[in-house]
C-alpha positions, -999 to +999 in steps of 0.1 A: -457+102-143-436+095-110-431+059-098-456+052-067-446+035-038-468+010-043-484-010-079-516-032-071-520-059-098-551-071-100-559-096-132-595-100-144-617-124-165-656-122-167-657-100-134-679-073-144-705-075-113-676-076-086-646-056-101-658-020-095-661-025-057-624-043-058-613-008-071-632+008-045-613-008-024-581+006-037-597+041-039-604+035+005-569+028+014-556+052+040-525+048+020-527+067-016-493+067-030-502+039-056-512+029-089-535+000-100-526-021-129-557-035-145-553-067-167-576-084-186-575-122-191-599-127-223-632-114-210-661-117-228-682-095-206-681-054-200-647-061-173-628-042-198-652-016-202-655-011-164-616-008-161-614+015-187-641+036-174-621+049-140-607+083-148-581+086-125-542+088-137-531+062-110-551+038-133-532+019-160-551-005-180-526-027-200-533-032-238-557-066-239-543-093-262-583-108-262-565-144-249-576-165-215-539-173-207-545-178-170-535-164-138-500-173-137-491-154-171-510-122-162-495-119-126-462-123-142-472-096-166-479-073-141-447-078-126-430-070-156-453-037-160-448-025-123-437+009-113-438+009-078-412-002-054-437-026-041-463-046-058-492-062-039-515-087-053-555-087-053-581-109-069-607-092-088-638-107-071-619-097-033-616-065-015-587-046+004-591-035+042-584+002+042-554-002+065-539-029+042-512-009+026-502+013+056-494-016+077-478-040+054-456-008+044-450-003+082-443-042+086-415-038+059-398-011+078-402-029+110-389-062+095-363-055+068-355-087+068-384-101+053-390-105+019-427-109+013-459-103+038-498-114+039-522-111+063-553-128+077-586-127+058-624-124+061-648-146+044-678-130+028-709-148+025-735-148-006-747-114+003-711-098+008-716-097+046-690-111+065-690-148+076-658-163+089-622-156+096-591-174+085-562-166+104-527-175+090-495-179+110-470-150+118-436-163+113-416-182+085-412-210+105-447-214+112-461-207+078-443-236+061-444-257+095-468-281+075-463-273+041-468-308+027-496-324+049-517-289+053-500-263+027-489-231+033-503-204+059-506-176+036-537-158+018-521-156-017-538-123-030-528-103+005-496-109-004-471-078-012-434-078-018-409-055-034-413-056-073-379-069-077-390-101-055-415-109-082-395-105-108-371-128-094-393-155-087-422-158-116-450-179-116-444-212-134-469-208-161-473-245-168-486-247-130-526-240-139-541-235-103-511-245-080-487-218-094-489-201-059-484-231-038-452-241-065-436-209-061-439-209-025-422-239-024-395-234-047-390-199-030-392-206+010-356-217+012-341-187-004-365-160+014-384-152+046-422-149+043-440-136+072-479-127+077-498-098+100-525-113+119-549-087+118-576-090+091-565-069+065-583-089+035-619-098+021-625-132+004-654-146-016-639-179-014-676-201-008-687-183-041-656-193-060-655-227-046-666-255-075-660-293-072-645-298-107-618-271-096-611-288-062-606-322-078-585-307-106-561-286-078-558-314-057-545-336-084-521-311-093-513-304-058-502-338-059-477-335-083-459-308-069-459-325-036-439-354-046-415-332-068-407-312-034-411-335-006-393-363-025-361-340-023-367-329+017-378-363+030-375-399+025-399-417-004-422-433+020-430-401+035-432-384+002-457-407-011-479-405+026-481-366+014-488-372-020-515-396-013-530-373+014-546-355-019-562-385-033-578-394-001-586-355+003-607-361-028-625-390-020-630-378+015-648-345+000-669-364-024-679-389+004-691-362+023-707-341-005-726-372-013-739-368+025-750-331+016-727-320+040-697-304+017-707-265+033-697-276+066-661-294+052-655-265+030-658-243+062-638-263+086-607-242+083-622-205+095-631-195+123-663-177+137-664-143+140-666-128+175-695-098+174-673-071+181-654-083+150-687-088+131-694-053+136-662-039+128-656-056+095-696-049+087-687-013+094-654-013+072-672-030+039-698-004+043-670+023+037-653+005+011-686+000-008-696+038-006-665+051-019-664+071-048-644+064-078-641+090-106-659+077-139-654+093-176-688+106-185 
């Protein structure tokens, strides 16, 4: 099999209810020179059966070891297995806009100095319909402007870079739930990040939010901020940025106790215009009606 221009990597864990729609969004792409690498992370449902059911030579299901090794390990595994010049990230419960690959490739052609590019995203509600939008910063400087205080302005699974980039900058498998943030801080001084501000990705962020995971991530993020901020700013500032993570936890627990946590979650998202809602709804319908060849 000849090497495709793009490899798409989807690690999955107990994703039987959403995985097929994610795969449909790859088949719905206007750019079709791709391979899709599916990696099981020890699922106990029928996710792996769904992966093996797709009848297309561009689908590669890596042999499952039956273990739950977590996201960072699987992403590094995908990078090593990739045959494409470029490697695009994606989560098993999300969807790609049909123009995603074409527009990201066009961006790389127009901006050869850029190493990695993402996009803005649409947040889906519990019914899988457009709810909000997350508009990311465009330039490297703006993406990292508040990297210690507000985080890095990227949608992690929307990113695409050359495969060799992902291999040169692997995720730290010891950084559970914060592997992406740690990688951005570790790599930002030696690489150029960029975003396409158009919405090219759909996320189920509201459905995946859990208070336990939120608190755990904040504690781990505080450790990462202390490590990297201590190298760039004075210790007083580093302590401030680190302490803010703990204040965020306390603030969220207080707001949650008042029954207003859903408003807090949605604070960083913007409302969709009626035209955006209509256009994105039509796009979702196209994705969900896309045919995927299945073994019978």
